[in-house]
N, C-alpha and C positions, 0 to 999 in steps of 0.2 A: 507494501499500500504509499504509494505518495504521501509524505510528510505535506501538508501546509507550510506557512512558513505565519509564522508572527506580525510580519510586517514589509509585507506583497507594496510591489511599485503605486498598489492605488494605498494603499492607505492601513493603518492597523483594523486587521478584521473582527469588527464588534462583534458579531455572533460567537468570535471564539473567544473574547472574555468572557461571555456570559456562562461559557463550562467552566471555567475559569470556578464559580466558588465547589459546582459541582467536586470538579478534582478536589479540588481542599478536601472535603470535608469524608472522600476515601481514605484519603491520608490521613484524615483524622480515626477512621473504620480501622486501619494498621488494614485494610487492603490493599493487597499490590498490584488488581486493575488500577489505580493512582498513576502506579509507575510506565502501565505502557499507555496509558492516556496523554500522560507528558511525553512522554516521546513522540509520541502519534506529534501529537501539538506542536511541539517543539521543540527537537529535537532534527530536525534541518534547523532550526538558527544556534542551536548550543554548541553544532560541528559547525556549523561555516565559521561561531566568531572564536572556538578553539583551536583551528589552520589558521584562523591570519594570526595566530600570535604563535602559536608552536610549528606550523609549516611542514609539517607533519601529519600525514596520517593516521597513523597507526598513534598518535600522542595522542589526537585529537580525537580519533576511539574514544580512547580508556577518557582520557576528561571529561568524554561525555555521560560517560557510566559511573565515573567520581558524580561529576551534577546531580546525575542521579541519586547519589549512593547521599552523598551531604544535602542533600532536603527529604529524601527518607528520614532520616535519619533528626532532622528540623523541623519536620510541622508531623504531631503535634513538636511541642507547643506551642511555634510562630507558627501564625495563619498571615500569609502574604497577603495585604489587600491591590497590590498592582503583580500580579502573576508574573508574567512575563519579564521587566523589567527586575524582579528576584532572584529569576532560575539563569538569570544575561548575568545579575553581576554575580551569585554563588559559582556562574563558568568564568567567569574573565578573573576574581580572582583568583581561582583554583588552576588560571592556567597563566598566570604568571608566576606563581609559584614551582607549580611544574617547567618552566622555561631556563626560573633562575639556578632552582635544581640542575638542570642537565648542560646549562654553562652557561653562565651570565653575560660571560664577554661577547657569546652571539647574537647579544637580543639586538635587533634590528633596531634601526635610529629611529623609523618610522611607528612601530609600536611604541621606543623609548616616550617618543613627543607627543603620542594620540594617551599613552595611561597619564602622561601627566596635564594630559588636557580634557581625561576622563575626570580624573578627579573634581574638577568645577562642576564634573554632574553625578558623581554619587558618592555621599561620603564617604570618605574612607576609617581603617579602624581609629584613626584617633578619635574622629568627631564621634562614631561607638558608644565610646570614653567617657564621653561626653552624658550621650544622654541615650536614657533607656533604646535599644534595638526599637522593641513595640514603636513609640509614639517618634524614634527618628524616621520609621518607614513610614512612618503617619504625615509626617512633613510632606515628603519627597510624593505622596502620591496624592495627595493633596492640591499638592505643586504642582503636577503635570496635570493635570485636571485644570486646571485653573488657565493651559495652554491651548488654543486654536490649535483643533486637530490636525491642523497640516507641522504646523509648529513643532510638538509633541511629534509628528514623527517622525519630523527631520531631525528631532536629538537626540530619541531614543535610536536612531537607526545608525546616526555621529557618533555614538557617549556608551550606546552598548551594546551597539553590533560591530566597532569602530571599522563600519563601511569608508573607502575614500567618499571625500566633495566629487568628487570626477564619477565615481560611482549614482550618488544621489542627485545630484544633477541629473544625470542622464537616466536615472528610476523618476523621479519629478515634473520632465521635459523644461530646468532653470540656466541660469548661467552657473557656473563655478562661484560668484561674486555673489549670487545670486542668492545660495545656498549657503554663502559663507554667512553674508550678512543678520542671514537671518536666525542660526546659530548664536554667531558674537549677542544677539537679544535676546536670543533666548536665555541665557545661559548670566548677560543682564541680570534678568529677571530673579534667576534660578539664585544671585547673588545676594541680588537685594530682601528677595521673599524670608532666605536662611538664616538674615540678619534680625530681620522683626521679627524670625522665630525665635533668637541668640544664641544663632549658630554660628559662632565665628568659617567662616573662608581664608 
């Protein structure tokens, strides 16, 4: 069965998001069907993100499996309110850890640059030490919901899926300059929002 993308060219699929609560409920019931459904809906995006960072199909596949294991171990007690972004954050952290362990000196310069950029979009462990995970996640989810759908999707594709600006621009039919401007504005809004919530960036 082909996997559906969380972030297809037309934007985030609302019908996929509607199924998230049902999947999460399966995790709370410790039903292993939850993992199969998570892989069905989100496996493609998790694999692509893993491959962008690790540049190895074998490592990317292992990282996808590790993401599902971490998800199974985390839910419960965690109840993600924006499931796709939560999964991709786990995937990204595991992949970067695997890359660091494998050989830090070989880290792709573009990945290093993008990782720094992502820190403006995804609070890191230092911030998680300053606020309860559930509270911080709630703040991020609330912020994402304030963005217009197109701006939210572009931000997610760049900061969570690590897609190049050129690829995002091609998908939306925009110039790279326009996509960069949208990202700059979205990240500015996020910085202001986090500071308003008392979280230093």
